[in-house]
C-alpha positions as CSV (number, residue, x, y, z in Angstrom):
1,M,0.0,0.0,0.0
2,Q,1.3,3.4,-1.0
3,N,1.7,6.8,0.7
4,K,-1.5,8.0,-0.8
5,L,-3.4,6.0,1.8
6,E,-1.9,7.9,4.7
7,Q,-4.3,9.8,7.1
8,L,-6.5,6.8,7.4
9,E,-6.5,5.7,11.0
10,V,-6.7,2.1,12.1
11,L,-8.6,0.3,14.8
12,V,-7.5,-3.4,15.4
13,I,-9.4,-5.6,17.9
14,I,-7.4,-8.7,18.9
15,S,-10.1,-11.2,19.9
16,D,-12.9,-13.3,18.5
17,F,-15.9,-13.0,20.8
18,S,-18.2,-15.0,18.7
19,L,-16.0,-18.1,19.4
20,T,-15.8,-17.6,23.1
21,E,-19.5,-16.8,23.5
22,E,-20.5,-20.0,21.7
23,G,-18.0,-22.1,23.5
24,I,-16.2,-23.2,20.4
25,G,-12.7,-24.6,21.1
26,D,-11.5,-25.8,17.8
27,S,-7.7,-25.5,17.8
28,S,-7.5,-24.6,14.1
29,V,-9.6,-21.6,14.8
30,S,-7.6,-20.4,17.8
31,T,-4.4,-20.3,15.7
32,L,-5.9,-17.4,13.8
33,Y,-5.4,-15.2,16.9
34,E,-1.9,-16.3,18.0
35,P,0.9,-13.7,18.5
36,R,2.7,-14.5,15.2
37,L,-0.4,-13.7,13.2
38,I,-0.9,-10.5,15.2
39,D,2.7,-9.4,14.4
40,K,2.0,-10.1,10.8
41,C,-1.1,-8.0,10.9
42,L,0.8,-5.1,12.5
43,E,3.5,-5.5,9.9
44,E,0.9,-5.0,7.1
45,I,-0.7,-2.1,8.9
46,S,2.7,-0.3,9.2
47,W,2.8,0.0,5.4
48,L,-0.4,2.2,5.6
49,L,1.6,5.0,7.1
50,S,-1.4,5.7,9.3
51,P,-1.2,8.7,11.7
52,N,-2.9,6.8,14.4
53,V,-3.2,3.0,15.1
54,V,-5.3,1.7,18.0
55,V,-4.8,-1.9,19.1
56,A,-7.5,-3.1,21.6
57,Y,-7.6,-6.2,23.7
58,G,-10.3,-7.5,26.1
59,N,-9.3,-8.8,29.5
60,N,-5.6,-8.7,29.1
61,P,-3.0,-7.6,31.7
62,K,-1.1,-4.3,31.2
63,S,2.1,-6.2,30.5
64,V,0.7,-7.4,27.2
65,G,0.2,-3.8,26.1
66,E,3.6,-2.7,27.4
67,E,5.3,-5.4,25.4
68,L,3.3,-4.6,22.2
69,L,4.2,-0.9,22.5
70,K,7.8,-1.6,23.1
71,K,8.0,-3.9,20.1
72,W,6.0,-1.9,17.6
73,S,6.0,1.8,18.6
74,K,9.0,2.7,16.4
75,R,7.1,1.5,13.3
76,F,4.1,3.8,13.7
77,K,3.6,7.6,13.9
78,R,1.3,6.9,16.8
79,L,0.5,3.6,18.4
80,Q,-2.1,3.3,21.2
81,Y,-3.0,0.3,23.3
82,L,-6.4,-0.2,24.9
83,S,-7.2,-2.9,27.4
84,V,-10.8,-3.3,28.5
85,D,-11.4,-5.2,31.8
86,E,-14.5,-7.4,32.3
87,C,-15.0,-7.3,28.6
88,K,-17.9,-9.6,27.5
89,S,-18.3,-8.5,23.8
90,I,-16.7,-6.6,21.1
91,N,-19.0,-3.6,21.7
92,D,-17.5,-3.2,25.2
93,I,-14.3,-2.4,23.5
94,L,-16.0,-0.2,20.9
95,R,-17.7,1.9,23.5
96,Q,-14.4,2.6,25.2
97,V,-12.9,3.7,21.9
98,E,-15.8,6.1,21.5
99,D,-15.8,7.4,25.1
100,R,-12.0,8.1,25.0
101,Q,-12.2,9.6,21.5
102,L,-9.2,7.5,20.4
103,L,-10.1,8.0,16.7
104,K,-10.4,11.4,15.0
105,T,-11.0,10.8,11.3
106,D,-12.0,8.0,8.8
107,F,-10.6,4.7,9.9
108,L,-9.9,1.1,8.9
109,F,-11.7,-1.3,11.4
110,V,-10.1,-4.7,11.6
111,Y,-11.2,-7.5,13.9
112,N,-9.8,-10.5,12.1
113,C,-6.1,-10.4,11.7
114,A,-6.0,-13.4,9.4
115,T,-8.2,-11.9,6.7
116,F,-6.5,-8.6,6.9
117,C,-3.1,-10.3,6.2
118,S,-4.6,-12.1,3.2
119,V,-6.1,-9.2,1.1
120,N,-5.0,-6.0,-0.6
121,L,-7.3,-3.2,0.5
122,E,-5.6,-0.4,-1.5
123,C,-8.3,-0.1,-4.2
124,W,-11.1,-0.5,-1.7
125,I,-9.9,2.4,0.5
126,E,-9.7,4.6,-2.6
127,N,-13.2,3.5,-3.6
128,F,-14.5,4.5,-0.2
129,R,-12.9,7.9,-0.3
130,A,-14.4,8.5,-3.7
131,L,-17.8,7.3,-2.4
132,R,-17.6,9.7,0.6
133,K,-17.0,12.6,-1.7
134,Q,-20.1,11.9,-3.7
135,N,-22.3,10.7,-0.7
136,K,-21.7,11.9,2.8
137,N,-24.3,9.5,4.1
138,A,-22.0,6.5,3.3
139,V,-20.6,5.7,6.7
140,A,-19.0,2.3,6.1
141,T,-17.9,-0.2,3.5
142,L,-18.0,-3.9,4.4
143,I,-15.5,-6.3,2.9
144,Y,-16.7,-9.7,1.9
145,S,-15.2,-12.7,0.0
146,E,-16.9,-15.3,-2.1
147,I,-17.0,-18.7,-0.6
148,D,-18.4,-22.2,-1.3
149,V,-21.8,-22.7,0.3
150,D,-22.9,-25.8,2.2
151,A,-26.6,-26.1,1.3
152,S,-27.5,-27.5,4.7
153,S,-26.1,-24.6,6.7
154,N,-27.8,-21.3,7.7
155,N,-25.8,-18.7,5.8
156,S,-26.0,-15.0,6.1
157,L,-28.2,-13.4,3.5
158,I,-26.7,-10.3,2.0
159,C,-29.0,-8.1,-0.1
160,F,-27.6,-5.1,-2.0
161,R,-28.4,-2.8,-4.8
162,T,-27.0,-4.3,-8.0
163,C,-25.6,-1.1,-9.4
164,T,-24.4,0.8,-6.3
165,K,-23.6,-2.1,-3.9
166,K,-25.6,-0.3,-1.2
167,L,-26.5,-2.8,1.5
168,V,-30.3,-3.0,1.9
169,N,-30.9,-6.2,3.9
170,Y,-28.7,-8.1,6.3
171,N,-30.3,-11.2,7.7
172,L,-30.2,-15.0,8.1
173,I,-32.1,-17.6,6.2
174,E,-33.6,-19.6,8.9
175,G,-34.4,-23.3,8.5
176,S,-37.3,-24.9,10.4
177,K,-38.4,-28.5,9.8
178,G,-37.0,-28.5,6.3
179,R,-38.6,-25.1,5.3
180,R,-36.6,-22.0,4.5
181,Y,-37.9,-18.5,4.4
182,L,-36.8,-14.9,4.2
183,Q,-38.2,-11.9,6.0
184,T,-37.6,-8.5,4.5
185,K,-39.1,-5.1,3.7
186,K,-41.4,-4.8,0.7
187,D,-39.6,-1.9,-0.9
188,I,-36.5,-4.0,-1.4
189,F,-38.0,-5.2,-4.7
190,L,-38.7,-1.8,-6.2
191,I,-35.1,-1.4,-7.4
192,E,-32.8,-4.1,-9.0
193,T,-31.4,-6.0,-6.0
194,T,-28.9,-8.9,-5.7
195,F,-29.4,-11.6,-3.1
196,R,-26.4,-13.7,-2.1
197,T,-25.7,-16.4,0.5
198,D,-22.2,-17.3,-0.7
199,L,-20.4,-14.4,0.9
200,F,-18.0,-14.7,3.9
201,P,-17.5,-11.6,6.1
202,L,-13.8,-10.7,6.4
203,N,-14.5,-8.6,9.5
204,I,-12.9,-5.6,7.9
205,F,-14.7,-2.3,7.6
206,I,-13.6,1.0,6.1
207,C,-15.5,3.6,8.1
208,A,-16.3,7.3,8.4
209,L,-15.9,8.8,11.8
210,D,-19.7,9.0,11.9
211,F,-19.9,5.3,12.2
212,I,-18.2,5.2,15.6
213,G,-21.2,7.1,17.1
214,H,-23.1,3.8,17.1
215,F,-20.7,2.2,19.5
216,A,-22.0,4.3,22.4
217,G,-25.3,3.8,24.1
218,N,-26.4,0.5,22.6
219,Y,-25.7,-1.7,25.6
220,D,-27.9,-4.5,24.3
221,F,-25.6,-4.9,21.4
222,N,-22.9,-7.6,21.7
223,C,-21.5,-7.8,18.1
224,V,-21.0,-5.6,15.1
225,D,-23.9,-7.3,13.3
226,N,-26.2,-5.4,15.7
227,I,-24.8,-2.1,14.6
228,I,-25.3,-3.0,10.9
229,L,-28.9,-4.0,11.5
230,D,-29.5,-0.8,13.6
231,I,-28.2,1.4,10.8
232,L,-30.3,-0.3,8.1
233,S,-33.5,-0.3,10.2
234,N,-33.0,3.4,11.2
235,E,-31.9,4.7,7.8
236,E,-35.1,6.8,7.4
237,V,-34.2,8.7,10.6
238,I,-30.4,9.0,10.7
239,G,-29.8,8.9,6.9
240,Q,-26.7,6.7,7.0
241,E,-25.9,4.1,4.4
242,I,-23.6,1.0,4.3
243,Y,-21.9,-0.4,1.1
244,L,-20.2,-3.6,0.1
245,N,-17.0,-4.6,-1.6
246,I,-16.8,-8.2,-2.7
247,L,-13.5,-10.1,-3.3
248,E,-13.5,-12.9,-5.7
249,K,-12.7,-16.3,-4.2
250,N,-9.3,-16.6,-5.8
251,K,-8.3,-13.2,-4.4
252,I,-7.9,-14.4,-0.8
253,E,-5.5,-16.8,0.8
254,N,-6.1,-19.5,3.4
255,L,-9.7,-19.7,2.2
256,E,-10.1,-23.3,3.4
257,E,-9.4,-22.2,6.9
258,F,-12.0,-19.4,6.7
259,E,-14.6,-21.8,5.3
260,K,-14.0,-24.0,8.3
261,I,-14.6,-21.1,10.6
262,N,-17.7,-20.2,8.8
263,K,-19.2,-23.7,9.2
264,I,-18.2,-23.7,12.9
265,K,-19.9,-20.4,13.5
266,N,-23.0,-21.3,11.6
267,S,-23.5,-24.4,13.7
268,G,-23.9,-22.3,16.8
269,K,-25.7,-19.2,15.4
270,K,-28.7,-17.8,17.2
271,K,-31.8,-16.5,15.4
272,I,-31.9,-12.8,14.8
273,K,-35.0,-11.0,16.1
274,E,-36.8,-9.3,13.3
275,F,-37.4,-5.6,13.4
276,P,-41.1,-4.6,13.3
277,G,-42.3,-2.6,10.4
278,N,-43.3,-2.8,6.8
279,C,-42.3,-6.4,6.1
280,S,-43.2,-9.2,3.8
281,D,-42.3,-12.9,3.7
282,I,-41.0,-15.1,1.0
283,S,-41.6,-18.7,2.0
284,D,-41.6,-22.1,0.5
285,E,-44.9,-22.8,2.2
286,E,-47.9,-20.6,2.6
287,E,-48.6,-21.7,6.2
288,N,-45.2,-20.5,7.2
289,E,-45.8,-17.2,5.5
290,E,-49.1,-16.6,7.2
291,G,-47.5,-17.4,10.6
292,E,-44.8,-14.9,10.1
293,E,-47.3,-12.2,9.2
294,E,-49.1,-12.9,12.4
295,N,-45.9,-12.5,14.4
296,I,-45.1,-9.2,12.7
297,K,-48.5,-7.8,13.3
298,S,-48.4,-8.8,17.0
299,V,-45.1,-7.1,17.4
300,G,-46.4,-3.9,16.0
301,E,-49.5,-3.9,18.1
302,G,-47.6,-4.5,21.3
303,N,-46.6,-0.9,21.4
304,N,-49.6,0.5,23.3
305,K,-50.4,4.0,24.4
306,Q,-49.2,3.4,28.0
307,E,-45.8,2.4,26.8
308,F,-45.5,5.5,24.6
309,T,-46.6,7.7,27.5
310,Q,-43.9,6.3,29.7
311,F,-41.3,6.9,26.9
312,I,-42.5,10.6,26.6
313,L,-42.3,11.1,30.3
314,E,-38.8,9.8,30.6
315,V,-37.4,11.5,27.6
316,R,-39.1,14.8,28.5
317,E,-37.6,14.6,32.0
318,S,-34.1,14.4,30.4
319,M,-34.9,17.2,28.0
320,Q,-36.2,19.4,30.8
321,E,-32.9,18.9,32.8
322,L,-31.0,20.4,29.8
323,F,-33.6,23.1,29.3
324,E,-33.4,24.2,33.0
325,K,-29.6,23.9,33.0
326,E,-29.3,26.3,30.0
327,K,-31.9,28.6,31.4
328,N,-30.2,28.9,34.8
329,T,-26.5,29.1,33.7
330,S,-27.1,31.1,30.5
331,K,-24.6,28.8,28.8
332,S,-25.3,27.1,25.5
333,L,-25.5,23.3,25.5
334,N,-22.6,21.4,24.0
335,E,-22.4,18.4,21.8
336,S,-21.6,16.1,24.7
337,E,-24.8,17.0,26.5
338,F,-26.8,16.3,23.4
339,S,-25.0,13.0,22.9
340,N,-26.1,12.0,26.4
341,L,-29.6,12.9,25.5
342,K,-29.5,10.8,22.4
343,L,-28.2,8.0,24.5
344,E,-31.2,8.4,26.9
345,I,-33.6,8.4,23.9
346,S,-32.0,5.3,22.5
347,S,-32.3,3.5,25.8
348,C,-35.9,4.4,26.2
349,K,-36.7,3.4,22.6
350,L,-35.3,-0.1,23.4
351,A,-37.0,-0.3,26.8
352,Y,-40.4,0.5,25.5
353,N,-40.1,-1.1,22.1
354,V,-40.9,2.1,20.2
355,P,-41.0,1.5,16.4
356,M,-39.0,3.8,14.1
357,D,-42.1,5.3,12.4
358,E,-43.3,6.6,15.8
359,L,-40.0,7.8,17.1
360,P,-39.9,11.3,15.5
361,R,-43.4,12.1,16.7
362,L,-42.7,11.0,20.3
363,I,-39.4,12.9,20.4
364,F,-40.9,16.2,19.3
365,L,-43.9,15.6,21.5
366,S,-41.6,15.2,24.5
367,F,-39.8,18.5,23.6
368,I,-42.9,20.7,23.2
369,G,-44.2,19.3,26.5
370,I,-41.3,20.8,28.5
371,P,-42.9,23.3,30.9
372,G,-42.3,26.8,29.5
373,V,-41.1,25.9,26.0
374,T,-44.4,26.7,24.3
375,Q,-45.7,29.5,26.6
376,Q,-44.4,32.1,24.3
377,L,-43.7,31.9,20.6
378,A,-40.3,33.7,21.0
379,L,-39.2,31.2,23.6
380,F,-40.1,28.3,21.4
381,K,-38.2,29.7,18.5
382,K,-35.1,30.4,20.6
383,T,-35.1,26.9,22.1
384,F,-35.7,25.2,18.8
385,D,-32.7,27.0,17.3
386,K,-30.5,26.0,20.2
387,W,-31.5,22.3,19.9
388,T,-30.6,22.2,16.2
389,I,-28.1,19.4,16.8
390,L,-30.9,17.1,18.0
391,W,-33.2,18.0,15.0
392,N,-30.4,17.4,12.5
393,F,-29.9,13.9,13.9
394,Y,-33.5,12.7,14.2
395,F,-35.1,14.8,11.4
396,K,-32.3,14.7,8.8
397,K,-34.6,13.3,6.2
398,L,-37.7,15.2,5.1
399,T,-39.9,12.1,5.4
400,T,-39.4,12.0,9.2
401,R,-40.5,15.6,9.7
402,I,-44.2,14.7,9.3
403,G,-43.7,13.4,12.9
404,I,-43.4,17.1,14.0
405,L,-46.8,17.9,12.5
406,H,-48.4,14.9,14.2
407,A,-46.7,15.9,17.5
408,L,-48.0,19.4,17.2
409,E,-51.5,18.0,16.5
410,D,-51.4,15.7,19.5
411,F,-50.2,18.5,21.8
412,S,-52.9,20.9,20.6
413,T,-55.7,18.6,21.5
414,E,-54.6,18.7,25.1
415,N,-53.6,22.3,25.3
416,E,-56.0,25.0,24.1
417,N,-53.6,27.8,24.7
418,F,-51.1,26.2,22.4
419,C,-53.6,26.3,19.6
420,L,-53.3,30.1,19.5
421,I,-49.6,30.0,18.5
422,L,-49.7,26.8,16.4
423,P,-50.3,28.7,13.1
424,N,-47.4,31.0,13.9
425,I,-45.1,28.0,14.7
426,L,-46.0,26.3,11.4
427,H,-45.5,29.5,9.4
428,W,-42.0,29.9,11.1
429,L,-40.9,26.3,10.5
430,N,-42.1,26.5,6.9
431,Q,-41.0,30.0,5.8
432,E,-38.1,31.1,8.0
433,K,-36.5,27.7,8.9
434,E,-37.6,25.9,5.7
435,F,-37.9,22.8,8.0
436,L,-41.4,21.8,6.9
437,E,-42.4,21.6,3.2
438,D,-45.6,23.3,1.9
439,E,-46.9,20.0,0.7
440,Q,-46.3,18.3,4.0
441,I,-48.4,20.8,5.9
442,I,-51.2,20.7,3.2
443,L,-51.4,16.9,3.3
444,W,-51.3,16.8,7.1
445,Y,-54.1,19.4,7.3
446,S,-56.3,17.5,4.8
447,S,-55.8,14.3,6.9
448,L,-57.2,15.8,10.1
449,N,-60.3,14.1,11.6
450,E,-63.5,15.9,10.8
451,E,-64.0,16.5,14.6
452,S,-60.5,17.9,15.1
453,P,-60.6,21.3,16.9
454,L,-57.7,22.4,14.6
455,L,-60.1,22.7,11.7
456,L,-61.9,25.5,13.7
457,L,-58.7,27.7,13.9
458,P,-59.2,30.5,11.3
459,K,-55.5,31.4,11.1
460,L,-54.5,27.8,10.5
461,G,-57.0,27.4,7.7
462,E,-55.8,30.7,6.2
463,L,-52.2,29.5,6.3
464,V,-53.0,26.3,4.5
465,E,-55.0,28.1,1.8
466,W,-52.1,30.5,1.3
467,L,-49.7,27.5,1.0
468,K,-52.0,25.9,-1.6
469,E,-51.9,29.2,-3.6
470,E,-48.1,29.3,-3.3
471,E,-47.9,25.7,-4.5
472,E,-50.2,26.4,-7.4
473,E,-48.3,29.5,-8.4
474,G,-45.1,27.6,-8.2
475,R,-46.4,24.9,-10.6
476,K,-47.6,27.6,-13.0
477,N,-44.3,29.3,-13.0
478,K,-42.5,26.0,-13.6
479,L,-44.8,25.2,-16.5
480,I,-44.3,28.6,-18.1
481,K,-40.5,28.2,-17.7
482,N,-40.7,24.8,-19.5
483,W,-42.7,26.3,-22.3
484,V,-40.1,29.1,-22.7
485,D,-37.3,26.6,-22.6
486,F,-38.9,24.5,-25.4
487,G,-39.6,27.6,-27.5
488,C,-43.4,27.8,-27.0
489,F,-43.2,31.6,-26.7
490,Y,-41.6,33.8,-29.3
């Protein structure tokens, strides 16, 4: 690898938690993590000329780190050693990396020394950089290799867009009494998509710094697969994307060893719990398909009003603490404080099984319910502006902002005084902040129940009519422009 790859930081994790968790003691597997192989991995990494290399162990004495630093420090611009005590999973290490801010820029994430020593990543790193220039939402590229498939095993199912290699589904094909089925989202079939079960994960990621934010807060996660699933399921909210690079089978050494590991791991894999949402089943048998649809439906209906109320109360309490702190100290909130708030929201989301399509509404409903925030229009505007970090995270995509309208609707039904400033808030969010689209407000207003008290607000009706006129005027101007462009006027 050449000097052009410098500035890419490296994170190496020396362990294989999947083996220890499943109690697999195959000697041929353990040899992949012996000191000689680790030295070989560090030798390869040294050619990257990286400005910062972090080597992380779990449950190792300090002497191991001291020996490693003594042996390898002269080969790197900066070499850091991290040891995590009472480490139960790879994410225990990843959280420490995030908390200590050991990485500062894009990085290469390696947690299998053997595969790293067997592939040339130069072109993939350059591809990732080119991708990031075109698409800032791309936070990671996963490296996979082709592999022979044992038809009797439960292999990972990888689904990606055929043209772009964007990952769209990451799952297992589960076998049950001779039947095999796939569970996925319906919209996966709207664009040309490739489905493969003959790919082996090399446990090598090329990541943007944004990716590391997923390491913190998700204490229920115990492997990187959980992070991948979380990004895919939350793409509508956080707007992050993952891509693939696939090595041909003959491009990797020691493949027989890796195939053996794959079979060993598959024999002890646990089922992945499906995410509730807009799902469909592809099954070999109709009865299996119907059963899965029943399960999906029951998961969605389990989120009752009481659970949502508890979510709102706990998140609002955390928000109120920040609001009061800023009010009493007259100091602006920093990113760290908002990170802690996002951590609390994530925790409550998991605790109360809040689906992603409800999360934006519940977050904003928690915010506007903070005592004092909506008493005056000026105070609402001021607070909204100061909390921009939070809105840019949860409402990055326009499709999630409809949740703001539904939150304002819910809050209005319980607070008559709030109805008086609601039209002004919508006008401000639409015209000055450009946070809500004209069409979103129009469609939301038309969907209100006939008995909704909001339909009785003259100013709100006038605002919607004005937006409709603006929309119509915009369409006319666009049509006239098209006529002029095509020479319809002389």
